[in-house]
N, C-alpha and C positions, 0 to 999 in steps of 0.2 A: 746981043740977045741975052736975056736973063734966063738962067737956069732955075727951074722950079722943082720942088720935091717931086720925085717920081718921073721926072723927065729923062728921056733916054740919055745914057752916058754919064749921069751924075752918080757919084759914090754916096750911097745913103747910109753907109756904115757909121758915119759920124752922128746920124740921127737915131741910132740904136737899132737899125735894121741891118740884117745881114743879107745883102743882095749883091751878087757878083758884078764886077765892073762891066762885063760884056752883056749884061742883061739889057734887052731892048724891048720897049713897048710894042714896036711894030712887028715883033716876032710872035706876039701872042695871037692865037687864033680865037675865033668866036667861041669855040668849044672850051678853050682855057678860061676865058672870061666867065662863061656860063657856069663852069665847074667851081670857080672861085666864089661867084655870087651864091650858088646853091649851097656851098659849104658854110658860108657865113649865115645864110638864111636858116639853115638847119640848126645851127647853134642858137640863133635868136629865137627860133620857134621853140626849142627845148626850154629856154628860159621862160618864155611866155606860158608854156604848158605847166611848168612847175609853179609859177605864180598863180595861175588859174586854179590848180589843185590846192594850193595853200589857202586861197580865198574860199573855195568851196568847203574845205575841211574846217576852217575857222567859222564859217557860217553855220555849218551843222553842229559844231561844238557849242556855239553861243545859243543856238535856237532849240537845242534838244529838250529843254524843260519848258519852253514857251508854248502857249496855245497857238493853234494854227493861224489865227488872225494876226499874230505878232511875228510870224516867221517872214523873213525877207523874200521878195520875189525877183531880186536882181540876180543875174547870172552873167557869165562871160562866154563868148564864143570866139574861137580862133579858126578863121576860114582861109582857105587857099584863094589867091587871086588867080582866076582862070582866064583872064583876058589874053588874047593872042599876043599882045605886046608886053605882057607883064614880065618882070624879071623872074628868072627861074627860081622857084622856091619861095617867092614872095607870098605874104599872108597879111591878113588884117586881124586886129583884136577889137572886138566890139562888145559893148555892154547891151544886155537884153533884159527886158521886163517880161516875165513869164506870167501869163494869165491862163486860167482854166475855164473852160466852157463845157456845156453839155450839148450833145447832139442826139437826136432820137435814133439815128441809124448807127452811129459810131461810138456812142457812149461819151466818156469824158475826153475832151480835146485839150491838148496843150498848145496854147497860142503864144507866139513870140512877137514881141514888138521891139525893134531896134531903136536905141536912143540916138538922137541926133548928136553927131560929134562936133561939127563946126570946123573951124580952121585950126591949124596947128597939130601938134602931136598928142595933145591930151584933151580929154573931155572937159568942158567948162563945169564949174561947180553947179551952175543952174540946171544942168542935165539931170542931176541927182536930187535936186531940192525936194520935189514932191514924191519921189519914188522910194527913197531909202527910209527904213524905219530908224529911229534915233540910235539904237545900239549898233546899227549896221554902217552908219556914216563914217566913223573913223576907219573902219576896215576897208570900205570902198575907197576912201581918199588915199590910204597907204598903198593899196593895190594899184590904183590909178597912177600914182607916182612911178611905180616900177614899170607899168605898162607904157607910160609916156617915154621912158628911156628906151624901151624895146622898140616902140614905134619909130622913134628917131633913128635908131640903128637900121631898121628896115628901110626907112626913107633914104638914108645916106648910101646904103648899098645899092638900092634900086636906082 
């Protein structure tokens, strides 16, 4: 039988990890696994929130002197996955197009339209083709590169 990394009884110290010899996967409880997943998800979510804040700050800085018609309408949302079978702490990072409308009873409405993500860990370039204003495209692409890495991390932990 072949030993694989992480298999019970294997010494992982040669691989740069400090795990004692008597460590056994079968001794881990569901609570231990959930706590490990939640800890990694918290760190990934912090990275995602920092990226989202940098994106929003850069958009505000670039658009401060532009007329309203030239300001971007793209935003980012980080939402918890609330499904019963979701990994503890799991979340999604989604791009949103913001539209404003008027209502006779409620005044100005802020309407969100989620962009289709498709397959994989990143949004395709075609999702941003008609939405981003020219000055915003490089910023969106750079931010999406960082989000793709974070989404991959979430997928691997989940």
